[in-house]
mmCIF file of the C-alpha atoms, coordinates in Angstrom:
data_MODEL
# 
_entry.id   MODEL 
# 
loop_
_atom_site.group_PDB 
_atom_site.id 
_atom_site.type_symbol 
_atom_site.label_atom_id 
_atom_site.label_alt_id 
_atom_site.label_comp_id 
_atom_site.label_asym_id 
_atom_site.label_entity_id 
_atom_site.label_seq_id 
_atom_site.pdbx_PDB_ins_code 
_atom_site.Cartn_x 
_atom_site.Cartn_y 
_atom_site.Cartn_z 
_atom_site.occupancy 
_atom_site.B_iso_or_equiv 
_atom_site.pdbx_formal_charge 
_atom_site.auth_seq_id 
_atom_site.auth_comp_id 
_atom_site.auth_asym_id 
_atom_site.auth_atom_id 
_atom_site.pdbx_PDB_model_num 
ATOM 1   C CA . MET A 1 1   ? 20.194  19.023  -6.974  1.00 0.00 ? 1   MET A CA 1 
ATOM 2   C CA . GLU A 1 2   ? 17.562  19.753  -3.984  1.00 0.00 ? 2   GLU A CA 1 
ATOM 3   C CA . ARG A 1 3   ? 15.582  21.089  -6.609  1.00 0.00 ? 3   ARG A CA 1 
ATOM 4   C CA . LYS A 1 4   ? 15.706  18.240  -9.466  1.00 0.00 ? 4   LYS A CA 1 
ATOM 5   C CA . LEU A 1 5   ? 15.319  15.873  -6.311  1.00 0.00 ? 5   LEU A CA 1 
ATOM 6   C CA . SER A 1 6   ? 11.878  17.694  -5.541  1.00 0.00 ? 6   SER A CA 1 
ATOM 7   C CA . SER A 1 7   ? 10.245  17.162  -8.629  1.00 0.00 ? 7   SER A CA 1 
ATOM 8   C CA . LEU A 1 8   ? 11.249  12.910  -8.020  1.00 0.00 ? 8   LEU A CA 1 
ATOM 9   C CA . LEU A 1 9   ? 9.535   13.759  -4.581  1.00 0.00 ? 9   LEU A CA 1 
ATOM 10  C CA . ILE A 1 10  ? 6.748   14.892  -5.951  1.00 0.00 ? 10  ILE A CA 1 
ATOM 11  C CA . ARG A 1 11  ? 6.650   12.934  -8.659  1.00 0.00 ? 11  ARG A CA 1 
ATOM 12  C CA . TRP A 1 12  ? 6.399   9.864   -5.886  1.00 0.00 ? 12  TRP A CA 1 
ATOM 13  C CA . ILE A 1 13  ? 3.531   11.616  -4.240  1.00 0.00 ? 13  ILE A CA 1 
ATOM 14  C CA . LEU A 1 14  ? 1.526   11.673  -6.560  1.00 0.00 ? 14  LEU A CA 1 
ATOM 15  C CA . ALA A 1 15  ? 2.015   8.093   -8.477  1.00 0.00 ? 15  ALA A CA 1 
ATOM 16  C CA . ASN A 1 16  ? 1.263   6.182   -4.502  1.00 0.00 ? 16  ASN A CA 1 
ATOM 17  C CA . ALA A 1 17  ? -1.766  8.699   -4.094  1.00 0.00 ? 17  ALA A CA 1 
ATOM 18  C CA . PHE A 1 18  ? -3.241  7.738   -7.320  1.00 0.00 ? 18  PHE A CA 1 
ATOM 19  C CA . ALA A 1 19  ? -2.582  4.255   -7.408  1.00 0.00 ? 19  ALA A CA 1 
ATOM 20  C CA . GLU A 1 20  ? -3.739  3.844   -4.164  1.00 0.00 ? 20  GLU A CA 1 
ATOM 21  C CA . LEU A 1 21  ? -6.740  5.668   -5.185  1.00 0.00 ? 21  LEU A CA 1 
ATOM 22  C CA . PHE A 1 22  ? -7.544  3.752   -8.594  1.00 0.00 ? 22  PHE A CA 1 
ATOM 23  C CA . GLY A 1 23  ? -5.519  0.364   -7.320  1.00 0.00 ? 23  GLY A CA 1 
ATOM 24  C CA . LEU A 1 24  ? -6.803  -0.066  -3.871  1.00 0.00 ? 24  LEU A CA 1 
ATOM 25  C CA . GLY A 1 25  ? -10.449 1.511   -5.047  1.00 0.00 ? 25  GLY A CA 1 
ATOM 26  C CA . GLY A 1 26  ? -10.164 -0.839  -7.773  1.00 0.00 ? 26  GLY A CA 1 
ATOM 27  C CA . THR A 1 27  ? -9.629  -4.291  -5.061  1.00 0.00 ? 27  THR A CA 1 
ATOM 28  C CA . PHE A 1 28  ? -12.552 -2.881  -2.328  1.00 0.00 ? 28  PHE A CA 1 
ATOM 29  C CA . ALA A 1 29  ? -14.381 -2.423  -5.690  1.00 0.00 ? 29  ALA A CA 1 
ATOM 30  C CA . LEU A 1 30  ? -14.449 -6.344  -6.854  1.00 0.00 ? 30  LEU A CA 1 
ATOM 31  C CA . MET A 1 31  ? -14.053 -7.591  -3.826  1.00 0.00 ? 31  MET A CA 1 
ATOM 32  C CA . ALA A 1 32  ? -17.601 -5.963  -3.233  1.00 0.00 ? 32  ALA A CA 1 
ATOM 33  C CA . VAL A 1 33  ? -18.951 -7.879  -6.078  1.00 0.00 ? 33  VAL A CA 1 
ATOM 34  C CA . ILE A 1 34  ? -17.181 -10.710 -5.383  1.00 0.00 ? 34  ILE A CA 1 
ATOM 35  C CA . MET A 1 35  ? -18.318 -11.028 -1.558  1.00 0.00 ? 35  MET A CA 1 
ATOM 36  C CA . ALA A 1 36  ? -21.837 -9.936  -2.706  1.00 0.00 ? 36  ALA A CA 1 
ATOM 37  C CA . ARG A 1 37  ? -22.106 -13.435 -4.610  1.00 0.00 ? 37  ARG A CA 1 
ATOM 38  C CA . LEU A 1 38  ? -20.441 -15.438 -1.375  1.00 0.00 ? 38  LEU A CA 1 
ATOM 39  C CA . ASN A 1 39  ? -22.040 -17.316 1.317   1.00 0.00 ? 39  ASN A CA 1 
ATOM 40  C CA . GLN A 1 40  ? -20.298 -15.804 4.169   1.00 0.00 ? 40  GLN A CA 1 
ATOM 41  C CA . GLU A 1 41  ? -21.822 -17.666 6.695   1.00 0.00 ? 41  GLU A CA 1 
ATOM 42  C CA . ASN A 1 42  ? -20.225 -21.226 5.782   1.00 0.00 ? 42  ASN A CA 1 
ATOM 43  C CA . LEU A 1 43  ? -16.584 -22.503 6.114   1.00 0.00 ? 43  LEU A CA 1 
ATOM 44  C CA . GLY A 1 44  ? -16.141 -23.206 2.368   1.00 0.00 ? 44  GLY A CA 1 
ATOM 45  C CA . GLY A 1 45  ? -17.672 -19.356 1.518   1.00 0.00 ? 45  GLY A CA 1 
ATOM 46  C CA . ILE A 1 46  ? -15.267 -17.757 4.240   1.00 0.00 ? 46  ILE A CA 1 
ATOM 47  C CA . LEU A 1 47  ? -12.179 -19.423 2.864   1.00 0.00 ? 47  LEU A CA 1 
ATOM 48  C CA . LEU A 1 48  ? -13.396 -18.472 -0.988  1.00 0.00 ? 48  LEU A CA 1 
ATOM 49  C CA . GLY A 1 49  ? -13.481 -15.213 0.399   1.00 0.00 ? 49  GLY A CA 1 
ATOM 50  C CA . PHE A 1 50  ? -10.242 -14.968 1.820   1.00 0.00 ? 50  PHE A CA 1 
ATOM 51  C CA . LEU A 1 51  ? -8.521  -16.725 -1.270  1.00 0.00 ? 51  LEU A CA 1 
ATOM 52  C CA . MET A 1 52  ? -10.575 -13.683 -3.481  1.00 0.00 ? 52  MET A CA 1 
ATOM 53  C CA . ALA A 1 53  ? -9.372  -10.914 -1.334  1.00 0.00 ? 53  ALA A CA 1 
ATOM 54  C CA . VAL A 1 54  ? -5.662  -12.130 -1.520  1.00 0.00 ? 54  VAL A CA 1 
ATOM 55  C CA . LEU A 1 55  ? -5.450  -12.640 -5.323  1.00 0.00 ? 55  LEU A CA 1 
ATOM 56  C CA . SER A 1 56  ? -7.503  -9.168  -6.013  1.00 0.00 ? 56  SER A CA 1 
ATOM 57  C CA . GLY A 1 57  ? -4.281  -8.053  -4.619  1.00 0.00 ? 57  GLY A CA 1 
ATOM 58  C CA . ALA A 1 58  ? -2.486  -8.036  -8.165  1.00 0.00 ? 58  ALA A CA 1 
ATOM 59  C CA . ILE A 1 59  ? -4.562  -4.871  -8.944  1.00 0.00 ? 59  ILE A CA 1 
ATOM 60  C CA . GLU A 1 60  ? -3.231  -2.357  -6.263  1.00 0.00 ? 60  GLU A CA 1 
ATOM 61  C CA . ALA A 1 61  ? 0.329   -4.372  -6.922  1.00 0.00 ? 61  ALA A CA 1 
ATOM 62  C CA . THR A 1 62  ? 0.472   -3.603  -10.862 1.00 0.00 ? 62  THR A CA 1 
ATOM 63  C CA . LEU A 1 63  ? -0.497  -0.067  -10.334 1.00 0.00 ? 63  LEU A CA 1 
ATOM 64  C CA . VAL A 1 64  ? 1.812   0.841   -7.113  1.00 0.00 ? 64  VAL A CA 1 
ATOM 65  C CA . GLY A 1 65  ? 4.965   -1.164  -8.948  1.00 0.00 ? 65  GLY A CA 1 
ATOM 66  C CA . TRP A 1 66  ? 3.905   0.477   -12.123 1.00 0.00 ? 66  TRP A CA 1 
ATOM 67  C CA . ALA A 1 67  ? 3.663   4.401   -10.735 1.00 0.00 ? 67  ALA A CA 1 
ATOM 68  C CA . GLN A 1 68  ? 6.687   3.935   -8.692  1.00 0.00 ? 68  GLN A CA 1 
ATOM 69  C CA . TRP A 1 69  ? 8.299   2.637   -11.105 1.00 0.00 ? 69  TRP A CA 1 
ATOM 70  C CA . LYS A 1 70  ? 7.591   5.391   -13.782 1.00 0.00 ? 70  LYS A CA 1 
ATOM 71  C CA . ALA A 1 71  ? 8.576   7.828   -10.933 1.00 0.00 ? 71  ALA A CA 1 
ATOM 72  C CA . MET A 1 72  ? 11.704  6.479   -9.885  1.00 0.00 ? 72  MET A CA 1 
ATOM 73  C CA . HIS A 1 73  ? 13.058  5.533   -13.546 1.00 0.00 ? 73  HIS A CA 1 
ATOM 74  C CA . PRO A 1 74  ? 14.863  8.826   -13.800 1.00 0.00 ? 74  PRO A CA 1 
ATOM 75  C CA . TRP A 1 75  ? 16.715  8.774   -11.081 1.00 0.00 ? 75  TRP A CA 1 
ATOM 76  C CA . PHE A 1 76  ? 16.919  4.715   -10.508 1.00 0.00 ? 76  PHE A CA 1 
ATOM 77  C CA . GLN A 1 77  ? 17.336  3.705   -13.943 1.00 0.00 ? 77  GLN A CA 1 
ATOM 78  C CA . GLU A 1 78  ? 19.227  -0.052  -13.668 1.00 0.00 ? 78  GLU A CA 1 
ATOM 79  C CA . ILE A 1 79  ? 15.940  -1.098  -12.031 1.00 0.00 ? 79  ILE A CA 1 
ATOM 80  C CA . ARG A 1 80  ? 13.998  -2.812  -14.284 1.00 0.00 ? 80  ARG A CA 1 
ATOM 81  C CA . PHE A 1 81  ? 9.907   -2.370  -14.285 1.00 0.00 ? 81  PHE A CA 1 
ATOM 82  C CA . GLN A 1 82  ? 9.626   -6.140  -14.461 1.00 0.00 ? 82  GLN A CA 1 
ATOM 83  C CA . SER A 1 83  ? 11.849  -6.496  -11.389 1.00 0.00 ? 83  SER A CA 1 
ATOM 84  C CA . TRP A 1 84  ? 9.682   -3.543  -9.246  1.00 0.00 ? 84  TRP A CA 1 
ATOM 85  C CA . TRP A 1 85  ? 6.416   -4.747  -10.398 1.00 0.00 ? 85  TRP A CA 1 
ATOM 86  C CA . LEU A 1 86  ? 7.636   -8.624  -9.573  1.00 0.00 ? 86  LEU A CA 1 
ATOM 87  C CA . GLY A 1 87  ? 8.760   -7.466  -5.762  1.00 0.00 ? 87  GLY A CA 1 
ATOM 88  C CA . THR A 1 88  ? 5.938   -5.022  -5.118  1.00 0.00 ? 88  THR A CA 1 
ATOM 89  C CA . LEU A 1 89  ? 3.793   -7.723  -6.170  1.00 0.00 ? 89  LEU A CA 1 
ATOM 90  C CA . ILE A 1 90  ? 5.427   -10.325 -4.314  1.00 0.00 ? 90  ILE A CA 1 
ATOM 91  C CA . GLY A 1 91  ? 5.104   -7.849  -1.061  1.00 0.00 ? 91  GLY A CA 1 
ATOM 92  C CA . ALA A 1 92  ? 1.244   -7.433  -1.805  1.00 0.00 ? 92  ALA A CA 1 
ATOM 93  C CA . LEU A 1 93  ? 0.247   -10.536 -1.815  1.00 0.00 ? 93  LEU A CA 1 
ATOM 94  C CA . LEU A 1 94  ? 2.039   -11.525 1.297   1.00 0.00 ? 94  LEU A CA 1 
ATOM 95  C CA . GLY A 1 95  ? 0.633   -8.199  2.839   1.00 0.00 ? 95  GLY A CA 1 
ATOM 96  C CA . TYR A 1 96  ? -2.936  -8.724  1.579   1.00 0.00 ? 96  TYR A CA 1 
ATOM 97  C CA . VAL A 1 97  ? -2.654  -12.516 3.378   1.00 0.00 ? 97  VAL A CA 1 
ATOM 98  C CA . LEU A 1 98  ? -1.800  -10.417 6.728   1.00 0.00 ? 98  LEU A CA 1 
ATOM 99  C CA . GLY A 1 99  ? -4.402  -7.617  6.336   1.00 0.00 ? 99  GLY A CA 1 
ATOM 100 C CA . TYR A 1 100 ? -7.552  -10.253 5.742   1.00 0.00 ? 100 TYR A CA 1 
ATOM 101 C CA . LEU A 1 101 ? -5.940  -13.031 7.976   1.00 0.00 ? 101 LEU A CA 1 
ATOM 102 C CA . PRO A 1 102 ? -8.026  -11.219 11.212  1.00 0.00 ? 102 PRO A CA 1 
ATOM 103 C CA . SER A 1 103 ? -10.975 -10.712 9.602   1.00 0.00 ? 103 SER A CA 1 
ATOM 104 C CA . THR A 1 104 ? -11.311 -14.794 8.161   1.00 0.00 ? 104 THR A CA 1 
ATOM 105 C CA . LEU A 1 105 ? -10.672 -15.951 11.301  1.00 0.00 ? 105 LEU A CA 1 
ATOM 106 C CA . MET A 1 106 ? -12.898 -13.534 13.108  1.00 0.00 ? 106 MET A CA 1 
ATOM 107 C CA . SER A 1 107 ? -16.051 -14.777 10.693  1.00 0.00 ? 107 SER A CA 1 
ATOM 108 C CA . MET A 1 108 ? -14.928 -18.987 10.969  1.00 0.00 ? 108 MET A CA 1 
ATOM 109 C CA . GLY A 1 109 ? -15.285 -18.360 14.419  1.00 0.00 ? 109 GLY A CA 1 
ATOM 110 C CA . GLU A 1 110 ? -18.483 -16.585 14.566  1.00 0.00 ? 110 GLU A CA 1 
ATOM 111 C CA . SER A 1 111 ? -19.760 -19.215 11.579  1.00 0.00 ? 111 SER A CA 1 
ATOM 112 C CA . ALA A 1 112 ? -18.519 -22.047 14.156  1.00 0.00 ? 112 ALA A CA 1 
ATOM 113 C CA . SER A 1 113 ? -20.355 -20.807 16.962  1.00 0.00 ? 113 SER A CA 1 
ATOM 114 C CA . GLN A 1 114 ? -22.838 -18.839 15.714  1.00 0.00 ? 114 GLN A CA 1 
ATOM 115 C CA . THR A 1 115 ? -22.093 -15.258 17.903  1.00 0.00 ? 115 THR A CA 1 
ATOM 116 C CA . VAL A 1 116 ? -21.745 -12.338 16.065  1.00 0.00 ? 116 VAL A CA 1 
ATOM 117 C CA . VAL A 1 117 ? -17.928 -11.040 17.453  1.00 0.00 ? 117 VAL A CA 1 
ATOM 118 C CA . SER A 1 118 ? -18.901 -7.363  18.667  1.00 0.00 ? 118 SER A CA 1 
ATOM 119 C CA . GLU A 1 119 ? -16.942 -4.152  16.937  1.00 0.00 ? 119 GLU A CA 1 
ATOM 120 C CA . PRO A 1 120 ? -14.247 -2.957  19.221  1.00 0.00 ? 120 PRO A CA 1 
ATOM 121 C CA . PRO A 1 121 ? -14.330 1.266   19.635  1.00 0.00 ? 121 PRO A CA 1 
ATOM 122 C CA . GLN A 1 122 ? -13.483 3.046   16.769  1.00 0.00 ? 122 GLN A CA 1 
ATOM 123 C CA . TRP A 1 123 ? -9.696  4.157   19.019  1.00 0.00 ? 123 TRP A CA 1 
ATOM 124 C CA . VAL A 1 124 ? -9.286  0.569   19.094  1.00 0.00 ? 124 VAL A CA 1 
ATOM 125 C CA . SER A 1 125 ? -9.926  -0.252  15.484  1.00 0.00 ? 125 SER A CA 1 
ATOM 126 C CA . LEU A 1 126 ? -7.265  2.973   14.587  1.00 0.00 ? 126 LEU A CA 1 
ATOM 127 C CA . LEU A 1 127 ? -4.212  2.085   16.708  1.00 0.00 ? 127 LEU A CA 1 
ATOM 128 C CA . LEU A 1 128 ? -4.621  -2.176  15.808  1.00 0.00 ? 128 LEU A CA 1 
ATOM 129 C CA . ALA A 1 129 ? -4.667  -0.085  12.176  1.00 0.00 ? 129 ALA A CA 1 
ATOM 130 C CA . ALA A 1 130 ? -1.470  1.444   12.479  1.00 0.00 ? 130 ALA A CA 1 
ATOM 131 C CA . GLY A 1 131 ? 0.067   -1.698  14.106  1.00 0.00 ? 131 GLY A CA 1 
ATOM 132 C CA . LEU A 1 132 ? -0.991  -3.546  10.998  1.00 0.00 ? 132 LEU A CA 1 
ATOM 133 C CA . GLY A 1 133 ? 0.275   -0.752  8.902   1.00 0.00 ? 133 GLY A CA 1 
ATOM 134 C CA . LEU A 1 134 ? 3.776   -1.490  10.995  1.00 0.00 ? 134 LEU A CA 1 
ATOM 135 C CA . ALA A 1 135 ? 3.827   -5.054  9.888   1.00 0.00 ? 135 ALA A CA 1 
ATOM 136 C CA . ALA A 1 136 ? 2.009   -4.603  6.275   1.00 0.00 ? 136 ALA A CA 1 
ATOM 137 C CA . GLY A 1 137 ? 4.588   -1.879  5.408   1.00 0.00 ? 137 GLY A CA 1 
ATOM 138 C CA . ALA A 1 138 ? 7.464   -4.872  5.849   1.00 0.00 ? 138 ALA A CA 1 
ATOM 139 C CA . VAL A 1 139 ? 6.238   -6.937  4.157   1.00 0.00 ? 139 VAL A CA 1 
ATOM 140 C CA . LEU A 1 140 ? 5.109   -5.237  1.556   1.00 0.00 ? 140 LEU A CA 1 
ATOM 141 C CA . SER A 1 141 ? 8.603   -3.525  0.882   1.00 0.00 ? 141 SER A CA 1 
ATOM 142 C CA . VAL A 1 142 ? 11.272  -6.481  1.819   1.00 0.00 ? 142 VAL A CA 1 
ATOM 143 C CA . MET A 1 143 ? 10.832  -7.424  -1.278  1.00 0.00 ? 143 MET A CA 1 
ATOM 144 C CA . GLN A 1 144 ? 11.471  -3.628  -2.821  1.00 0.00 ? 144 GLN A CA 1 
ATOM 145 C CA . TRP A 1 145 ? 13.948  -3.311  -0.695  1.00 0.00 ? 145 TRP A CA 1 
ATOM 146 C CA . ARG A 1 146 ? 15.924  -7.081  -1.936  1.00 0.00 ? 146 ARG A CA 1 
ATOM 147 C CA . VAL A 1 147 ? 16.054  -4.844  -5.388  1.00 0.00 ? 147 VAL A CA 1 
ATOM 148 C CA . LEU A 1 148 ? 16.651  -1.776  -4.642  1.00 0.00 ? 148 LEU A CA 1 
ATOM 149 C CA . ARG A 1 149 ? 19.835  -3.378  -2.398  1.00 0.00 ? 149 ARG A CA 1 
ATOM 150 C CA . GLN A 1 150 ? 20.453  -6.119  -6.160  1.00 0.00 ? 150 GLN A CA 1 
ATOM 151 C CA . ALA A 1 151 ? 20.934  -2.564  -7.696  1.00 0.00 ? 151 ALA A CA 1 
ATOM 152 C CA . GLN A 1 152 ? 23.497  -1.495  -5.401  1.00 0.00 ? 152 GLN A CA 1 
ATOM 153 C CA . VAL A 1 153 ? 22.033  1.458   -3.388  1.00 0.00 ? 153 VAL A CA 1 
ATOM 154 C CA . GLN A 1 154 ? 24.130  2.853   -0.727  1.00 0.00 ? 154 GLN A CA 1 
ATOM 155 C CA . ARG A 1 155 ? 21.697  2.897   2.971   1.00 0.00 ? 155 ARG A CA 1 
ATOM 156 C CA . ALA A 1 156 ? 19.100  0.695   0.785   1.00 0.00 ? 156 ALA A CA 1 
ATOM 157 C CA . GLY A 1 157 ? 17.799  -1.356  3.892   1.00 0.00 ? 157 GLY A CA 1 
ATOM 158 C CA . LEU A 1 158 ? 16.329  1.973   5.621   1.00 0.00 ? 158 LEU A CA 1 
ATOM 159 C CA . TRP A 1 159 ? 13.039  1.465   3.410   1.00 0.00 ? 159 TRP A CA 1 
ATOM 160 C CA . VAL A 1 160 ? 11.446  -1.169  5.035   1.00 0.00 ? 160 VAL A CA 1 
ATOM 161 C CA . PRO A 1 161 ? 11.416  1.475   8.510   1.00 0.00 ? 161 PRO A CA 1 
ATOM 162 C CA . ALA A 1 162 ? 10.225  3.975   6.138   1.00 0.00 ? 162 ALA A CA 1 
ATOM 163 C CA . ASN A 1 163 ? 7.407   2.032   4.899   1.00 0.00 ? 163 ASN A CA 1 
ATOM 164 C CA . MET A 1 164 ? 6.382   0.432   7.855   1.00 0.00 ? 164 MET A CA 1 
ATOM 165 C CA . LEU A 1 165 ? 6.506   4.253   9.001   1.00 0.00 ? 165 LEU A CA 1 
ATOM 166 C CA . ALA A 1 166 ? 5.230   4.998   5.869   1.00 0.00 ? 166 ALA A CA 1 
ATOM 167 C CA . TRP A 1 167 ? 1.717   2.600   6.817   1.00 0.00 ? 167 TRP A CA 1 
ATOM 168 C CA . SER A 1 168 ? 1.530   2.550   10.788  1.00 0.00 ? 168 SER A CA 1 
ATOM 169 C CA . LEU A 1 169 ? 0.534   6.371   9.674   1.00 0.00 ? 169 LEU A CA 1 
ATOM 170 C CA . GLY A 1 170 ? -2.034  5.447   6.325   1.00 0.00 ? 170 GLY A CA 1 
ATOM 171 C CA . MET A 1 171 ? -3.646  2.937   7.686   1.00 0.00 ? 171 MET A CA 1 
ATOM 172 C CA . PRO A 1 172 ? -5.658  4.484   9.993   1.00 0.00 ? 172 PRO A CA 1 
ATOM 173 C CA . ILE A 1 173 ? -6.546  6.719   7.376   1.00 0.00 ? 173 ILE A CA 1 
ATOM 174 C CA . ILE A 1 174 ? -8.326  3.937   4.931   1.00 0.00 ? 174 ILE A CA 1 
ATOM 175 C CA . PHE A 1 175 ? -10.018 2.346   8.301   1.00 0.00 ? 175 PHE A CA 1 
ATOM 176 C CA . PHE A 1 176 ? -11.233 5.336   9.858   1.00 0.00 ? 176 PHE A CA 1 
ATOM 177 C CA . GLY A 1 177 ? -12.528 6.316   6.036   1.00 0.00 ? 177 GLY A CA 1 
ATOM 178 C CA . MET A 1 178 ? -14.047 2.963   5.298   1.00 0.00 ? 178 MET A CA 1 
ATOM 179 C CA . ASP A 1 179 ? -16.520 3.028   8.931   1.00 0.00 ? 179 ASP A CA 1 
ATOM 180 C CA . LEU A 1 180 ? -17.287 7.015   8.180   1.00 0.00 ? 180 LEU A CA 1 
ATOM 181 C CA . ALA A 1 181 ? -18.470 5.813   4.878   1.00 0.00 ? 181 ALA A CA 1 
ATOM 182 C CA . PHE A 1 182 ? -21.036 3.098   6.105   1.00 0.00 ? 182 PHE A CA 1 
ATOM 183 C CA . ILE A 1 183 ? -22.530 4.907   9.228   1.00 0.00 ? 183 ILE A CA 1 
ATOM 184 C CA . GLN A 1 184 ? -24.891 6.624   7.806   1.00 0.00 ? 184 GLN A CA 1 
ATOM 185 C CA . TYR A 1 185 ? -24.408 7.815   4.036   1.00 0.00 ? 185 TYR A CA 1 
ATOM 186 C CA . GLN A 1 186 ? -25.965 6.612   0.596   1.00 0.00 ? 186 GLN A CA 1 
ATOM 187 C CA . THR A 1 187 ? -23.819 5.159   -1.996  1.00 0.00 ? 187 THR A CA 1 
ATOM 188 C CA . ARG A 1 188 ? -22.490 7.756   -3.585  1.00 0.00 ? 188 ARG A CA 1 
ATOM 189 C CA . GLN A 1 189 ? -21.511 10.036  -0.306  1.00 0.00 ? 189 GLN A CA 1 
ATOM 190 C CA . GLN A 1 190 ? -19.907 6.623   0.585   1.00 0.00 ? 190 GLN A CA 1 
ATOM 191 C CA . VAL A 1 191 ? -18.136 5.837   -2.473  1.00 0.00 ? 191 VAL A CA 1 
ATOM 192 C CA . LEU A 1 192 ? -16.344 9.778   -2.543  1.00 0.00 ? 192 LEU A CA 1 
ATOM 193 C CA . ILE A 1 193 ? -15.802 9.149   1.216   1.00 0.00 ? 193 ILE A CA 1 
ATOM 194 C CA . ILE A 1 194 ? -13.393 5.930   0.522   1.00 0.00 ? 194 ILE A CA 1 
ATOM 195 C CA . ALA A 1 195 ? -11.963 7.624   -2.332  1.00 0.00 ? 195 ALA A CA 1 
ATOM 196 C CA . GLY A 1 196 ? -11.797 10.249  -0.385  1.00 0.00 ? 196 GLY A CA 1 
ATOM 197 C CA . ALA A 1 197 ? -9.360  8.325   2.767   1.00 0.00 ? 197 ALA A CA 1 
ATOM 198 C CA . LEU A 1 198 ? -7.870  6.160   -0.690  1.00 0.00 ? 198 LEU A CA 1 
ATOM 199 C CA . LEU A 1 199 ? -5.993  9.035   -1.865  1.00 0.00 ? 199 LEU A CA 1 
ATOM 200 C CA . ALA A 1 200 ? -5.180  11.095  1.563   1.00 0.00 ? 200 ALA A CA 1 
ATOM 201 C CA . ALA A 1 201 ? -4.046  7.295   2.668   1.00 0.00 ? 201 ALA A CA 1 
ATOM 202 C CA . GLY A 1 202 ? -1.875  7.642   -0.632  1.00 0.00 ? 202 GLY A CA 1 
ATOM 203 C CA . LEU A 1 203 ? -0.517  11.038  -0.497  1.00 0.00 ? 203 LEU A CA 1 
ATOM 204 C CA . VAL A 1 204 ? 0.445   10.275  3.196   1.00 0.00 ? 204 VAL A CA 1 
ATOM 205 C CA . VAL A 1 205 ? 2.360   6.937   2.553   1.00 0.00 ? 205 VAL A CA 1 
ATOM 206 C CA . GLY A 1 206 ? 3.591   8.646   -0.432  1.00 0.00 ? 206 GLY A CA 1 
ATOM 207 C CA . SER A 1 207 ? 5.225   11.875  1.546   1.00 0.00 ? 207 SER A CA 1 
ATOM 208 C CA . VAL A 1 208 ? 6.752   9.961   3.609   1.00 0.00 ? 208 VAL A CA 1 
ATOM 209 C CA . HIS A 1 209 ? 8.434   6.483   2.451   1.00 0.00 ? 209 HIS A CA 1 
ATOM 210 C CA . GLY A 1 210 ? 8.782   9.862   -0.673  1.00 0.00 ? 210 GLY A CA 1 
ATOM 211 C CA . LEU A 1 211 ? 11.357  11.609  1.673   1.00 0.00 ? 211 LEU A CA 1 
ATOM 212 C CA . PHE A 1 212 ? 13.321  8.416   2.478   1.00 0.00 ? 212 PHE A CA 1 
ATOM 213 C CA . LEU A 1 213 ? 13.511  8.049   -1.246  1.00 0.00 ? 213 LEU A CA 1 
ATOM 214 C CA . VAL A 1 214 ? 14.968  11.314  -1.860  1.00 0.00 ? 214 VAL A CA 1 
ATOM 215 C CA . HIS A 1 215 ? 17.728  10.590  0.813   1.00 0.00 ? 215 HIS A CA 1 
ATOM 216 C CA . LEU A 1 216 ? 18.278  7.608   -0.915  1.00 0.00 ? 216 LEU A CA 1 
ATOM 217 C CA . ALA A 1 217 ? 19.012  9.212   -3.984  1.00 0.00 ? 217 ALA A CA 1 
ATOM 218 C CA . LYS A 1 218 ? 21.218  11.484  -2.586  1.00 0.00 ? 218 LYS A CA 1 
ATOM 219 C CA . LYS A 1 219 ? 23.171  9.396   -1.463  1.00 0.00 ? 219 LYS A CA 1 
ATOM 220 C CA . ARG A 1 220 ? 23.279  8.166   -5.090  1.00 0.00 ? 220 ARG A CA 1 
ATOM 221 C CA . PHE A 1 221 ? 24.368  11.591  -6.805  1.00 0.00 ? 221 PHE A CA 1 
ATOM 222 C CA . GLY A 1 222 ? 26.511  12.760  -3.976  1.00 0.00 ? 222 GLY A CA 1 
ATOM 223 C CA . SER A 1 223 ? 27.709  16.146  -4.392  1.00 0.00 ? 223 SER A CA 1 
ATOM 224 C CA . THR A 1 224 ? 27.451  16.186  -7.387  1.00 0.00 ? 224 THR A CA 1 
ATOM 225 C CA . ILE A 1 225 ? 25.252  18.539  -9.468  1.00 0.00 ? 225 ILE A CA 1 
ATOM 226 C CA . ASP A 1 226 ? 25.074  18.270  -12.300 1.00 0.00 ? 226 ASP A CA 1 
ATOM 227 C CA . SER A 1 227 ? 24.474  13.941  -12.244 1.00 0.00 ? 227 SER A CA 1 
ATOM 228 C CA . ALA A 1 228 ? 21.360  15.255  -9.757  1.00 0.00 ? 228 ALA A CA 1 
ATOM 229 C CA . ILE A 1 229 ? 19.961  17.712  -13.221 1.00 0.00 ? 229 ILE A CA 1 
ATOM 230 C CA . HIS A 1 230 ? 20.972  14.798  -15.404 1.00 0.00 ? 230 HIS A CA 1 
ATOM 231 C CA . PRO A 1 231 ? 20.198  11.780  -13.328 1.00 0.00 ? 231 PRO A CA 1 
ATOM 232 C CA . ARG A 1 232 ? 21.243  8.464   -14.832 1.00 0.00 ? 232 ARG A CA 1 
ATOM 233 C CA . SER A 1 233 ? 22.529  10.132  -18.055 1.00 0.00 ? 233 SER A CA 1 
ATOM 234 C CA . GLN A 1 234 ? 26.224  10.426  -18.179 1.00 0.00 ? 234 GLN A CA 1 
# 
């Protein structure tokens, strides 16, 4: 049983790591292209940028939803891909609204007052990132929790705090990588640094809520070894 559940954990960690690398990386790349074409000095451009940033979250949500579902499916076969993907998509779009709203409001304030707001110290930014991760983790996971609950997964309520903890650790890694990349490096180096930060964040986030997922699987199978060796095949 333990060996097979460890396989679930490894699959889940790798799925989240590469989904964040390519999903969030693809989202950032798309946003870089869009923002370069928008006038961020007027209200219309700022609001359009905010809308495009939120909608671009569908890229990450689709990759993450698919990868997570593939990783967990042998142990949770009654959860359909469409349900998991839709829950992930709704949570991600709400999370993007939450994540981009503060910077959008700051940009609107700068545009209205014609003043530039100074950046806080890095330790403050990382602390704020951890707080953002707590809030985003709750928003991102609440629809997935509903899918787990509908599948009658015992103690599914743990899924929300699991994601809050996971993203409170993962979000500062992303912020640190973004800050580091734009200090003094060339474009190619920036891409590598950001990619490394996204991969690291995915590994950390996947490891944390992956442990909770294994716990849910243990509750599901109890002490029946055959069920764990051949998940949901009986």
